[in-house]
DRENMAR-105107 format. One line per field, with one value per residue: y, z negated, x negated of N, C-alpha, C, CB in turn. Coordinates in pm, whole numbers. Atoms other than C-alpha are relative to their C-alpha. Glycine has a CB too. Layout:
BEGIN
ny	c(Y, ...)
nz	c(Z, ...)
nx	c(X, ...)
cay	c(Y, ...)
caz	c(Z, ...)
cax	c(X, ...)
cy	c(Y, ...)
cz	c(Z, ...)
cx	c(X, ...)
cby	c(Y, ...)
cbz	c(Z, ...)
cbx	c(X, ...)
REM end
This chain:
BEGIN
ny	c(-116, -116, -19, -44, -140, -83, -11, -72, -142, -57, -120, -3, -50, 114, 91, -58, 12, 135, 27, -69, 68, 131, -15, -52, 119, 87, -60, 1, 116, 33, 141, 21, -48, -146, -40, 21, -99, -140, -7, 49, -66, 35, 145, 77, 99, -62, -126, -102, -118, -88, 73, -12, -137, -6, 75, -95, -106, 60, 35, -131, -7, -137, -3, -6, 135, 77, 22, 96, 134, 50, 33, 116, 109, 23, 19, 141, 25, 117, 41, 36, -55, 85, -29, -132, 10, 61, -93, -83, 67, 30, -131, -32, 79, -44, -127, 45, 73, -100, -83, 75, 74, 137, 74, -19, 103, 126, 43, 66, 137, 52, 130, 101, 21, -28, 113, 36, -45, -9, 98, -32, -94, -111, -126, -25, -52, 119, 75, -74, 22, 134, 11, -85, 88, -74, -94, -142, -79, 5, 133, 15, 81, 140, 15, -4, 119, 112, -5, 112, 125, -2, 60, -101, 4, 129, 56, -71, -69, 36, -96, -111, -74, -79, -98, -106, -70, -78, -118, -89, -65, -85, -127, -87, 56, 12, 141, 45, -48, -38, 57, -48, 66, 140, 3, -51, 105, 116, -32, -4, 127, 128, 4, 45, 107, -41, 115, -23, -58, 104, -4, -88, 82, 81, -37, 48, 149, 27, -45, 93, 117, -40, -21, 128, 76, -74, 30, 139, 12, -62, 88, 138, 16, -5, 119, 92, 64, 92, 115, 81, 133, 88, 28, 96, 107, -16, -14, -93, -13, -107, -119, -65, -42, -118, -103, -46, -122, -2, -139, -2, -128, -5, -14, -141, -32, 70, -74, -133, 22, 40, -111, -91, 57, -7, -141, -40, 66, -55, -133, 17, 56, -106, -93, 61, 15, -132, -28, 81, -55, -122, 34, 66, -87, 59, -95, 16, 102, 135, 1, 6, 145, 78, -51, 63, 148, 21, -31, 109, 113, -22, 6, 140, 69, -38, 63, 140, 16, -48, 76, 119, 118, 23, 112, -41, -72, 51, 50, 117)
nz	c(2, 7, -133, -96, 30, -56, -144, -46, 33, -29, -92, -68, 101, 90, -78, -9, 132, 31, -95, 48, 118, -28, -80, 89, 76, -84, -44, 114, -12, 127, 35, 59, 136, -7, -48, 109, 108, -37, 30, 141, 58, 138, 10, 69, -89, -58, -71, 44, -92, -2, -70, -140, -42, -4, -117, -115, 2, -46, -143, -78, -62, 29, 116, -42, -25, 124, 25, -101, 24, 126, -38, -81, 84, 113, 136, 48, 120, 1, -139, -12, -118, -111, -42, -61, -135, -89, -35, -90, -128, -66, -48, -106, -120, -47, -75, -117, -93, -47, -95, -114, -55, 64, -37, 103, 4, 14, -128, -71, 42, 44, -56, 58, 142, 46, 73, 100, 135, 93, 111, 125, 86, 26, -81, -93, 74, 60, -112, -52, 96, -7, -126, 14, 68, 51, 98, -40, -19, -143, -52, -124, -95, 44, 118, -50, -70, 96, 53, -43, 62, 141, 17, 17, -102, -20, -122, -15, -122, -69, 16, -105, 60, 111, -51, -48, 112, 68, -73, 6, 134, 19, -70, 3, -85, 66, 22, 132, 33, 137, 53, -68, -134, 26, 22, -117, -99, 48, 30, -121, -86, 75, 92, 130, 41, 112, 69, 145, 47, 82, 138, 75, 62, 111, 128, 20, 17, 135, 93, 1, 80, 145, 59, 12, 108, 125, 44, 46, 121, 113, 36, 34, 76, 137, 53, -12, 126, 52, -97, 1, 66, -86, -122, 21, 75, 143, 80, 109, 64, -56, 65, -52, -136, 12, 57, -105, -56, -143, -49, -128, -22, -51, -148, -43, 15, -111, -123, -5, -33, -136, -86, 5, -86, -142, -43, -20, -115, -128, -23, -38, -141, -89, 0, -74, -139, -65, -14, -115, -124, -26, -41, -132, -88, -33, 18, 108, -28, 38, 148, 49, -13, 111, 128, 18, 21, 136, 80, -3, 70, 146, 48, -2, 98, 128, 5, 25, 135, 101, 1, 75, -85, -111, 15, 42, 126, 116, 99, -52)
nx	c(-79, 83, 62, -102, -34, 108, -3, -118, 8, 134, 9, 132, 105, 23, 73, 137, 67, 38, 106, 122, 42, 62, 121, 107, 45, 68, 124, 94, 81, 60, -29, -134, -3, -9, -136, -95, 31, -51, -142, -23, 120, 18, 26, -93, -62, -120, 22, -98, -10, 115, 108, -35, 34, 145, 41, -29, 108, 132, -8, -19, -135, -45, -93, -141, -45, -14, -148, -48, 51, -63, -137, 6, 49, -92, 60, -20, 73, 80, 45, 140, 77, -32, -133, -3, 69, -104, -93, 65, 25, -128, -46, 86, -37, -131, 28, 66, -86, -93, 66, 43, -111, 0, 113, 104, 103, -60, -51, 108, 21, -126, -27, 90, -23, -135, -48, 95, -34, 112, -35, 71, -72, 86, -17, 104, 115, 62, 63, 115, 113, 48, 77, 116, 84, 118, -51, 35, -119, -35, 2, 79, -72, 3, -93, -136, -30, -8, -134, -83, 50, -38, -130, -100, -102, -62, 61, 133, 18, 121, 107, -30, -111, 59, 92, -87, -71, 99, 30, -117, -7, 110, -36, 112, 102, 131, 38, -50, -133, -37, -126, -118, -3, -44, -146, -73, -7, -74, -142, -81, 27, -30, -122, 41, -90, -83, -38, 7, -127, -59, 46, -91, -107, 52, -47, -138, 3, 54, -92, -115, 48, 19, -127, -68, 61, -12, -137, -3, 79, -69, -111, 41, 121, -34, -50, 104, 41, -103, -12, 132, -5, -78, 82, 95, -64, 37, -115, -1, -135, -85, 30, 123, -36, -80, 82, 96, -50, -40, 1, -74, -50, -137, -2, 13, 138, 77, -36, 69, 140, 6, -34, 113, 108, -37, -1, 145, 55, -62, 55, 134, 0, -38, 113, 108, -39, 10, 148, 50, -59, 68, 130, -5, -76, -125, -100, -96, -107, 50, 9, -131, -44, 61, -56, -136, 18, 50, -114, -98, 64, 2, -133, -43, 78, -61, -132, 20, 54, -91, -125, 15, -40, 91, 92, 129, -11, 68, -102, -76)
cay	c(-2, 238, 177, 213, 541, 673, 582, 735, 1068, 1110, 1441, 1515, 1697, 1379, 1168, 1401, 1390, 1014, 1000, 1248, 1054, 707, 818, 1010, 689, 493, 730, 742, 398, 340, -7, -155, -76, 289, 304, 162, 394, 703, 608, 450, 696, 592, 220, 110, -89, 145, 463, 766, 1094, 1291, 1015, 1029, 1406, 1377, 1119, 1369, 1628, 1379, 1294, 1667, 1636, 1987, 2098, 2168, 1804, 1693, 1726, 1549, 1260, 1232, 1224, 951, 733, 781, 733, 388, 312, 71, 75, -96, 31, -265, -194, 169, 85, -147, 128, 373, 135, 35, 403, 460, 176, 288, 625, 454, 233, 523, 729, 453, 328, 28, -67, -116, -324, -604, -617, -724, -1044, -1102, -1387, -1558, -1524, -1468, -1822, -1818, -1788, -1685, -1966, -1792, -1604, -1372, -1005, -869, -689, -1027, -1200, -923, -964, -1338, -1308, -1043, -1297, -1049, -816, -497, -390, -460, -757, -856, -1036, -1371, -1312, -1227, -1524, -1749, -1651, -1918, -2192, -2093, -2221, -1895, -1957, -2228, -2277, -2204, -1951, -2027, -1850, -1645, -1533, -1426, -1246, -1054, -975, -852, -611, -477, -419, -252, 87, 262, 39, -23, -399, -429, -385, -177, -270, -54, -193, -544, -479, -301, -589, -853, -677, -648, -989, -1237, -1338, -1371, -1701, -1672, -2022, -1883, -1723, -2056, -1987, -1717, -2001, -2158, -1941, -2034, -2403, -2393, -2193, -2446, -2736, -2548, -2444, -2795, -2960, -2689, -2758, -3127, -3085, -2846, -3102, -3424, -3362, -3271, -3611, -3784, -3852, -4015, -4240, -4361, -4643, -4788, -4760, -4972, -5202, -5077, -5117, -4823, -4757, -4541, -4300, -4248, -4225, -3950, -3760, -3729, -3376, -3324, -3008, -2960, -2625, -2518, -2507, -2128, -2093, -2353, -2170, -1836, -1976, -2145, -1834, -1623, -1855, -1873, -1494, -1433, -1694, -1561, -1204, -1331, -1535, -1231, -1004, -1248, -1311, -937, -904, -1189, -1039, -701, -854, -1039, -742, -935, -714, -647, -881, -1184, -1084, -1037, -1393, -1536, -1323, -1445, -1808, -1770, -1612, -1893, -2157, -1998, -1972, -2335, -2452, -2254, -2392, -2747, -2694, -2514, -2747, -3029, -3260, -3216, -3502, -3291, -3131, -3170, -3265, -3579)
caz	c(2, -93, 237, 447, 272, 362, 724, 755, 591, 720, 889, 1129, 839, 624, 911, 951, 578, 555, 862, 717, 391, 533, 795, 524, 316, 612, 723, 369, 425, 59, -104, -268, -629, -544, -359, -661, -901, -704, -770, -1116, -1285, -1640, -1559, -1707, -1404, -1311, -1100, -1272, -1101, -1215, -1080, -744, -738, -825, -548, -298, -402, -353, -6, 86, 147, 191, -111, 89, 166, -198, -237, 88, -11, -363, -205, 38, -222, -489, -858, -1003, -1354, -1392, -1018, -945, -707, -482, -471, -396, -114, 36, 25, 192, 456, 535, 573, 794, 1035, 1052, 1178, 1425, 1570, 1608, 1791, 2015, 2104, 1865, 2018, 1732, 1642, 1560, 1916, 2056, 1851, 1788, 2039, 1864, 1501, 1496, 1362, 1125, 752, 479, 225, -87, -388, -395, -297, -14, -261, -435, -104, 4, -321, -280, 81, -19, -106, -145, -351, -155, -124, 250, 465, 729, 1043, 900, 574, 768, 989, 684, 597, 809, 669, 316, 382, 367, 692, 749, 1104, 1110, 1373, 1639, 1623, 1938, 1766, 1455, 1653, 1836, 1510, 1351, 1633, 1631, 1257, 1283, 1382, 1276, 1491, 1240, 1224, 882, 730, 434, 224, 420, 760, 620, 484, 795, 1033, 807, 716, 1077, 1198, 924, 763, 391, 267, 32, -106, -443, -474, -623, -927, -1018, -1113, -1364, -1667, -1613, -1580, -1897, -2076, -1983, -2119, -2434, -2496, -2446, -2676, -2940, -2953, -2982, -3244, -3459, -3453, -3489, -3652, -3974, -4008, -3949, -4313, -4402, -4097, -4153, -4397, -4156, -3861, -4027, -4211, -4558, -4816, -5044, -5281, -5170, -5445, -5327, -4972, -5075, -5246, -4927, -4791, -4453, -4252, -3973, -3820, -3740, -3381, -3363, -3476, -3219, -2947, -3042, -3022, -2691, -2537, -2656, -2509, -2179, -2164, -2220, -1962, -1706, -1747, -1719, -1400, -1236, -1328, -1205, -882, -818, -878, -635, -373, -408, -377, -63, 87, 76, 112, -135, 41, -2, -362, -420, -297, -539, -823, -753, -729, -1065, -1217, -1103, -1225, -1567, -1601, -1502, -1733, -2022, -1952, -1957, -2280, -2462, -2369, -2627, -2364, -2114, -2056, -2118, -2438, -2758, -2936, -2751)
cax	c(-1, -282, -459, -142, -70, -410, -370, -28, -126, -481, -570, -854, -1034, -1002, -1132, -1435, -1501, -1505, -1730, -1972, -1984, -2046, -2297, -2485, -2500, -2608, -2883, -3028, -3163, -3238, -3263, -2962, -3064, -3116, -2781, -2596, -2780, -2667, -2302, -2335, -2575, -2494, -2528, -2205, -2102, -1811, -1783, -1619, -1516, -1818, -2053, -1870, -1918, -2287, -2330, -2170, -2432, -2725, -2582, -2546, -2175, -2025, -1834, -1515, -1495, -1497, -1120, -1053, -1270, -1124, -774, -881, -1058, -798, -850, -893, -993, -1284, -1370, -1701, -1971, -1903, -1531, -1595, -1837, -1570, -1314, -1550, -1646, -1290, -1191, -1492, -1407, -1048, -1177, -1415, -1150, -909, -1173, -1282, -933, -970, -1301, -1552, -1849, -1612, -1471, -1808, -1808, -1439, -1427, -1721, -1604, -1231, -1181, -1476, -1428, -1657, -1662, -1785, -1641, -1941, -1913, -2106, -2337, -2409, -2469, -2706, -2909, -2928, -3052, -3305, -3570, -3859, -3645, -3734, -3369, -3351, -3286, -3542, -3432, -3545, -3357, -3043, -3072, -3101, -2737, -2579, -2798, -2695, -2347, -2160, -1981, -1723, -1862, -2241, -2338, -2598, -2930, -2831, -2511, -2698, -2960, -2690, -2512, -2835, -2912, -2563, -2586, -2924, -2788, -3105, -3314, -3594, -3581, -3420, -3077, -2976, -2674, -2431, -2537, -2500, -2155, -2043, -2118, -1969, -1652, -1537, -1663, -1574, -1247, -1285, -1142, -845, -841, -941, -596, -485, -699, -439, -201, -438, -345, 20, -63, -278, -13, 263, 56, -37, 323, 452, 196, 226, 605, 546, 273, 481, 763, 568, 235, 394, 529, 200, 109, 438, 413, 50, 131, 396, 155, -102, 147, 51, 319, 397, 681, 973, 891, 544, 668, 909, 627, 413, 437, 614, 559, 812, 880, 1234, 1347, 1363, 1005, 876, 1075, 926, 578, 643, 796, 499, 243, 428, 469, 96, -1, 250, 116, -240, -154, 12, -281, -542, -351, -332, -713, -784, -547, -714, -1058, -957, -767, -439, -133, 149, 395, 172, 97, 469, 534, 282, 424, 782, 663, 486, 799, 1026, 773, 743, 1122, 1185, 904, 1054, 1402, 1276, 1081, 1356, 1636, 1672, 1832, 1547, 1312, 996, 1137, 946, 1271, 1369)
cy	c(122, 24, 47, 142, 92, 10, 84, 154, 66, 109, -5, 45, -123, -99, 48, -9, -140, -42, 54, -77, -134, 9, 58, -115, -88, 45, 12, -108, -30, -146, -5, 49, 147, 55, -14, 101, 137, 8, -40, 55, -36, -152, -82, -100, 52, 138, 95, 116, 84, -70, 6, 142, 26, -68, 87, 98, -65, -30, 122, 9, 145, 1, 3, -127, -87, -41, -92, -138, -59, -45, -128, -124, -31, -9, -132, -23, -129, -49, -25, 65, -85, 22, 136, -1, -66, 100, 102, -54, -24, 130, 40, -76, 28, 124, -39, -65, 97, 86, -72, -85, -147, -85, 29, -108, -142, -56, -81, -151, -66, -139, -111, -40, 16, -121, -43, 66, 6, -79, 32, 100, 116, 126, 15, 55, -123, -84, 69, -25, -140, -20, 77, -70, 70, 115, 150, 84, 7, -140, 1, -88, -146, -24, 2, -130, -128, -10, -122, -136, -9, -51, 96, -7, -139, -68, 70, 64, -45, 117, 122, 93, 89, 103, 119, 84, 90, 133, 95, 71, 100, 131, 93, -44, -13, -142, -56, 57, 50, -58, 42, -59, -143, -17, 39, -111, -120, 25, -10, -125, -130, 11, -51, -106, 34, -125, 18, 60, -103, 5, 94, -79, -76, 51, -47, -148, -31, 43, -102, -118, 31, 19, -131, -81, 71, -38, -146, -18, 64, -82, -133, -8, 11, -123, -113, -77, -103, -125, -88, -136, -102, -37, -106, -109, -4, 30, 108, 12, 118, 134, 72, 58, 143, 122, 56, 126, -14, 143, 2, 139, -4, 27, 142, 46, -61, 77, 134, -12, -37, 114, 98, -50, 8, 141, 52, -68, 45, 139, -14, -55, 110, 98, -59, -14, 136, 40, -78, 53, 130, -21, -54, 81, -63, 103, -21, -105, -132, -11, -18, -143, -83, 39, -65, -153, -27, 32, -115, -130, 17, -14, -141, -78, 33, -73, -147, -24, 38, -70, -134, -131, -29, -104, 46, 78, -70, -61, -118, -114)
cz	c(2, 136, 112, -25, 56, 150, 52, -26, 39, 104, 67, -94, -90, 78, 18, -129, -28, 89, -46, -121, 31, 82, -82, -86, 86, 36, -115, 5, -128, -35, -90, -149, -8, 45, -116, -106, 34, -44, -143, -88, -149, -24, -69, 87, 68, 56, -52, 101, 3, 68, 151, 53, 4, 127, 127, 7, 51, 151, 80, 65, -27, -110, 40, 35, -123, -21, 94, -30, -127, 32, 80, -86, -114, -133, -51, -116, 12, 142, 3, 119, 124, 52, 74, 145, 100, 48, 103, 138, 81, 58, 124, 133, 53, 94, 137, 102, 66, 117, 124, 68, -44, 54, -103, 9, 2, 135, 74, -38, -39, 54, -61, -141, -47, -82, -111, -132, -75, -123, -122, -83, -35, 75, 99, -67, -58, 109, 48, -95, 8, 128, -4, -77, -55, -87, 34, 24, 142, 48, 133, 94, -46, -117, 45, 68, -94, -55, 41, -61, -151, -23, -28, 103, 15, 124, 18, 133, 62, -21, 93, -56, -109, 44, 53, -109, -71, 76, 15, -136, -19, 79, 2, 88, -56, -42, -133, -27, -146, -42, 84, 146, -11, -19, 120, 100, -51, -18, 130, 85, -70, -77, -131, -42, -118, -77, -152, -65, -97, -147, -85, -71, -120, -143, -27, -23, -143, -109, -17, -80, -142, -70, -40, -122, -133, -56, -56, -131, -123, -42, -56, -94, -151, -64, 2, -129, -44, 87, 2, -60, 94, 128, -26, -98, -148, -76, -105, -51, 61, -79, 42, 139, -5, -48, 109, 74, 147, 44, 142, 22, 51, 148, 47, -1, 117, 127, 10, 38, 150, 97, 1, 85, 152, 51, 23, 125, 130, 35, 52, 144, 96, 18, 77, 149, 73, 22, 122, 133, 35, 46, 138, 104, 53, -41, -111, 28, -39, -153, -63, 3, -104, -134, -26, -28, -145, -98, -6, -72, -153, -62, -9, -108, -138, -26, -46, -142, -110, -6, -75, 84, 110, -30, -65, -134, -113, -100, 46, -104)
cx	c(-87, -66, 92, 31, -103, 11, 114, -17, -134, 6, -136, -110, -34, -82, -151, -71, -49, -118, -127, -54, -71, -126, -120, -57, -85, -142, -103, -99, -86, 25, 122, 7, 14, 138, 105, -20, 56, 150, 36, -120, -14, -15, 101, 80, 130, -41, 107, -2, -125, -121, 25, -47, -151, -55, 26, -108, -124, 2, 23, 136, 48, 108, 148, 60, 23, 148, 58, -37, 65, 146, -1, -33, 94, -76, 36, -94, -83, -47, -150, -66, 35, 142, 11, -64, 98, 103, -47, -19, 125, 63, -75, 33, 137, -15, -69, 88, 102, -69, -45, 112, -5, -117, -110, -104, 68, 47, -97, -8, 130, 24, -89, 49, 136, 59, -96, 31, -128, 35, -83, 86, -87, 36, -112, -131, -79, -65, -129, -117, -52, -89, -131, -106, -119, 30, -37, 122, 48, 4, -81, 85, 2, 94, 146, 32, 22, 148, 84, -39, 36, 134, 113, 113, 59, -55, -136, -17, -133, -100, 18, 108, -55, -91, 79, 63, -99, -25, 113, 8, -116, 10, -115, -118, -139, -36, 36, 136, 4, 134, 115, 8, 45, 151, 85, 26, 83, 147, 84, -22, 32, 123, -44, 101, 84, 43, -9, 129, 73, -51, 91, 110, -50, 43, 137, 1, -55, 107, 122, -40, -13, 132, 74, -57, 10, 139, 4, -69, 71, 116, -46, -119, 22, 46, -105, -34, 97, 11, -128, 20, 78, -81, -99, 51, -51, 123, -22, 141, 73, -29, -117, 15, 71, -91, -104, 56, 33, 14, 63, 59, 142, 0, -25, -142, -79, 38, -70, -143, -15, 24, -118, -116, 34, 0, -134, -63, 55, -57, -143, -5, 32, -118, -121, 33, -17, -149, -54, 51, -75, -145, -11, 79, 135, 110, 99, 109, -51, -18, 135, 51, -61, 63, 139, -8, -47, 119, 97, -61, -4, 147, 51, -74, 58, 136, -8, -47, 103, 132, -14, 34, -97, -96, -133, 12, -72, 98, 81, 0)
cby	c(1, -15, -126, -83, 22, -55, -135, -56, 17, -109, 141, 93, 130, -66, -16, 144, 42, -95, 53, 152, -22, -89, 92, 117, -81, -19, 137, -10, 17, 91, -69, -152, -42, 50, -90, -138, 11, 28, -87, -166, 157, 53, -21, 90, -126, 14, -18, 53, 87, 43, -150, -20, 99, -66, -138, 74, 63, -134, -101, 14, -113, 67, 123, 86, -67, 84, 127, 34, 4, 114, 113, 20, 35, -130, 107, -108, -8, -105, 111, -146, -2, -142, 0, 101, -88, -113, 62, 34, -129, -67, 107, -28, -145, 33, 101, -90, -116, 93, 63, -89, 11, -76, 34, 0, 20, 9, 115, 71, -5, 91, 6, 57, 87, 32, -113, 35, -94, 147, -150, 61, -68, -38, 127, 96, 101, -84, -13, 155, 29, -98, 52, 131, -107, 48, -38, 3, 136, 79, -53, -65, 12, -40, 115, 118, -24, 20, 125, -10, -9, 133, -95, 133, 46, 15, 22, -96, 150, -29, -68, -63, -95, -85, -61, -59, -103, -82, -35, -81, -108, -73, 69, 13, 78, 88, -15, 41, -112, 151, 41, 156, 6, -52, 90, 114, -44, -46, 145, 126, -7, -38, -91, 119, -122, 82, -112, 92, 37, -136, 48, 103, -98, -4, 141, 33, -72, 80, 137, -44, -51, 131, 79, -81, -27, 160, 18, -91, 65, 139, -25, -75, 100, 94, -39, 69, 100, 71, 54, 73, 11, 67, 124, 66, -137, 111, -131, 136, 19, -42, -24, -99, -112, -28, -58, -118, 108, -76, 59, -108, 70, 107, -46, 90, -50, -164, 21, 73, -112, -106, 68, 19, -147, -61, 85, -39, -140, 12, 85, -91, -118, 72, 35, -135, -52, 110, -42, -148, 26, 85, -92, -138, 38, -140, 10, 131, -3, -31, 128, 91, -59, 24, 159, 24, -60, 94, 121, -31, -17, 147, 81, -64, 39, 153, 8, -57, 85, 141, -25, 11, 22, 120, -65, 85, 20, 110, 109, -51)
cbz	c(-117, -111, 42, -9, -150, -37, 59, -73, -146, 46, -78, 123, -93, -52, 136, 44, -110, 17, 133, -38, -89, 70, 120, -92, -55, 119, 58, -126, 119, -110, -72, 9, -72, 93, 126, -57, -23, 164, 97, -5, 17, -79, -66, -66, -80, -108, 159, -147, -39, -146, -49, 18, -95, -126, 8, -14, -146, -79, 28, 112, -61, 129, -87, 112, 87, -121, 7, 132, -14, -114, 80, 111, -55, 22, -98, 116, -119, -67, 107, 10, -26, -40, -121, -93, -9, -72, -117, -53, -25, -101, -108, -42, -30, -123, -89, -36, -74, -123, -63, -44, 153, 28, 143, -141, -129, -96, 82, -30, -115, 39, 149, -7, -74, 122, 94, 45, -71, -36, 44, 32, -127, 31, -91, 103, -118, -79, 121, 14, -144, 1, 117, -65, 87, 110, -139, 127, -50, 83, 22, -29, 138, -39, -104, 95, 99, -120, 45, 148, 18, -54, -106, 5, 131, 10, 129, -22, -22, 153, 28, 143, -57, -93, 110, 82, -101, -13, 127, 25, -114, 35, -65, -136, 116, -122, 18, -113, 21, -14, -144, 3, 66, -123, -112, 67, 38, -127, -65, 81, 43, -94, 57, -103, -29, 48, 45, -28, 127, 62, -5, 93, 100, 9, -16, 121, 115, -21, 43, 145, 48, -11, 93, 135, 32, 22, 119, 101, 22, 34, 119, 126, 44, -18, 75, 48, -108, -7, 146, -82, -145, 38, 50, -49, 70, -23, -63, 42, -156, -11, -129, 1, 67, -100, -126, 104, -20, 23, 3, 2, 93, -72, 55, -89, -135, 14, 7, -133, -92, 22, -48, -143, -40, 23, -97, -128, -12, -15, -131, -100, 18, -53, -145, -59, 10, -87, -134, -15, -16, -122, -90, -14, 119, -71, 116, -28, 149, 72, -53, 78, 138, -5, 3, 130, 103, -30, 53, 153, 51, -31, 85, 139, 10, -3, 138, 98, -15, 19, 144, -123, 62, 37, 138, 110, -36, -66, -35, 137)
cbx	c(88, -105, -62, 127, 14, -137, 7, 130, 23, -97, 20, 3, 56, 135, 71, 4, 94, 121, 32, 29, 118, 97, 30, 55, 119, 78, 28, 73, -88, 53, -122, 37, -120, -104, 44, -11, -154, -13, 75, 7, 9, 115, -123, 90, 30, 118, 7, -34, 116, -36, -8, 158, 66, -60, 77, 138, -24, -31, 110, -108, 106, 55, -31, 16, -96, -52, 78, -51, -154, 0, 66, -101, -136, 80, 46, -28, 95, 78, 36, -13, -162, -19, 91, -76, -138, 73, 44, -121, -69, 99, -16, -137, -8, 93, -97, -102, 74, 45, -112, -112, -2, 139, -42, 60, -92, 113, 39, -135, -97, 110, -20, -147, -79, 89, 25, -137, 103, -34, -25, -144, 50, -135, 4, 52, 48, 104, 100, 31, 45, 120, 84, 36, -39, -81, -54, -86, -23, -97, 146, -146, -63, -142, -24, 21, -111, -106, 67, -5, -155, -8, -7, -64, -55, 150, 95, -116, 5, 28, -133, 51, 108, -72, -89, 107, 63, -129, -48, 129, -4, -122, 119, -42, -8, -4, -142, -97, 103, 3, 24, -1, -138, -70, 35, -77, -142, -57, 12, -32, -151, -112, 117, -9, -77, 123, -82, -116, 95, -31, -147, 63, 58, -153, -7, 88, -93, -139, 47, 43, -131, -82, 83, -15, -144, -16, 102, -64, -137, 46, 87, -34, -99, 95, 122, -114, -18, 138, 28, -113, 72, 135, -74, -122, -28, -106, 36, -56, -11, 157, -10, -114, 96, 118, -73, -28, -98, 134, -149, 114, -87, 82, 132, 83, -52, 39, 150, 10, -59, 96, 130, -45, -25, 135, 67, -85, 19, 157, 4, -72, 105, 125, -40, -32, 148, 73, -80, 40, 157, 5, -54, 62, -88, 17, 66, 65, 44, -137, -65, 88, -35, -155, 14, 87, -107, -130, 67, 42, -141, -60, 86, -25, -151, 20, 65, -97, -126, 24, 45, 88, 136, -71, -27, -66, 143, -79, 95, -62)
REM end
């Protein structure tokens, strides 16, 4: 929704501002650690408004473009440098495609890689750091070519394809890639796998099991002591049996605990799914489908657990 809003309301001045920003970042040609430091000056892992403004100054962005860029990038609490770089890059390529009649770097290789997936949960920044074997903050041609052998692609690319990709990415023509060149060429040429969206359902699954067994335990474990003698065929007098403590929670308390556990796990599932969708650039419709599915699943699970006549109830 945020990206669509930007595209619908963007003005020529905003297009010029984002182009100025990205090309300034690209031409800096600094190593990855220096690039991150420019945007996260206090080193807390997130980018605040004042850090963005300071980065604009370091990049010599005209002050009259500050407001335009802040409007384009929006405000997001806890935004990481990697996430911010992704947003800037996406905006820049939108501008490029519009100006070139939808002919961008991606079009050159679309026929080669349209069906290729990126099989990793790492961010582009993390992949860049792993490929940068000598730790100099840049990727040499050999380091870039090693990417296919590392298993990041579902279908390994040929050496010729990787060579072509490298030279397309090396817009400065110096035989090495900085972080922004690397991110640029991958974003428009590779589909990011979304199989990890399924992990968003794990909190709900764990919560369902926990709530069920908690209900069963609160109902049955309190009777364990009194049942031990019968289990092991040990005779005890009725008087002694009656003196053994029994701890059994009432139904309303058990229900309250189960509902609380399910509610927490449901919220965690929706939040995690949204994070995974955001990371993989999955739109609100797909996220909404997952959220509705999780809501239905949580409701059915609760109904089955809270109904005494249900087979999976703790009170059967």
